[in-house]
N, C-alpha and C positions, 0 to 999 in steps of 0.2 A: 528753397523754401518756397512756398506756394504764393502766387500773387492772386488778390482778388480784384482790388480797388482799378488799378489801370488798366486791366483787360477789360472791364467792365465800361470805362468810361470810353476807351476806344470802339467797344461795341454800339453804346450810345449815341456816342459821334457818327459814327456808320450812319446806325438808324436815321439820325438828325436828317443827313445828308440825302439819305435815300428818299425821306419825307418832301424834302423840300423840292427834289427833281419830280415827284410824284406830284406837289401839288403845282406845279408850273406845266407839267405833264398833260396832268388831266382839268386844267382850266379851275383850281382852285372850287372843287366840289366840297360837298359838307363832309366827307368822312375823310379826304384828305388833308382839309382843315383842322379837324377834331383831331387826327392822330398825328399830325404836325404840334399841334398845342400840347398833348398827351406826351409827347416825345421830351418838348421843352419844359414840361410839368415834373421831368423826372429831376432836372438839375436843382429845382425849389424843395422836391421831395428829400434830395438829399441832406438838406440844410435841417429841415422837419424833423425826420427821422433822427438824426443826431441830436438835436434837441430833446425829445425825447427820451433818447438814449440816456442823455444826461442827466434828464428828472427823474427819470424811474430808477437811475442808480446804475445802469449794467455799464458793461465796458464800452468805454467811447470809442469809435472807430470807423475814419471816413470810408475804409474800404467794405465795410458789413452796410454802410449807408446808401453806398453806389447802388452795391448787387440790390437789396432790398429794395430801393427806389426803380431799379428798373425792373425788376420781378413783378413789383406790385402795379405798375402801369405798362406791363410788357402786353397784356391782353389786351387793353384798350387801345394800342400802337398798331399792332397788325393781325391782331389774333391770337387764338388759343395756343398757339404754339410758338410763340416768340419767348416768352420766359424758358423753354426748353432751347431756343438755339442761343439765348445768353450762357445758359448751363455750357452748354456744348462748346460756344466759343471760350470760355474761360477753360474749360478744359484743353481744347487744343492749344491755348497759350501757354499752357503750364506743360505740356506735352514737350511744346515747341521749344521752351527756355530751358528745361532742364536735359531734354535730349541734346539738341542742337547747340546750344550757347552762342547765339551767333554775336553778342556783345556784352560786356557788361551793364547790371541793372541799373547801376549809376546815373546812365544816358538816360534812363527813362522816368526821374524824378520829375512829378508833376512842377514842383513848387520853385524848379531851376530858372523859368522864366523871367522874372522879374528882375531878380538878383545878377543874371548873367547880363542884362543890359543896362541898368544902373547902377552904377557901383555906388557901394555904401558912403564913400566920401563927401558924394554928390548929395547924398540924402543928410548928412551929418550937417552940410552947410545950410540945407534949407531948414533945418530943425526937425524933419520928417525919420521918424525910425519904426521900425518895422518889427 
């Protein structure tokens, strides 16, 4: 099974780290601040694209939303070759996990964070459910 959402998130997070470093190294020039803002905009665009997919009646998929948001903003983030770099990163990710199988994909689930740290018994005592 090929992945799309997690490698796209990993790539965008790596770009976000790169843009934060660029902003501090190059004294927050207009270009670095704009690139950082467009990288942060990817996370908002994921929700917008998902809502548009729901409204239009397409199959709702966060994986496609993440990929499309990265591709749409990629050229604003770092130039015309960034969308191709994202596609290359997704391809390398899939080759790595299909051929080498370093660990189970279960360990890469994004939604594990909150449930691993806050037990459901604590949430039911507070009356909060997710």
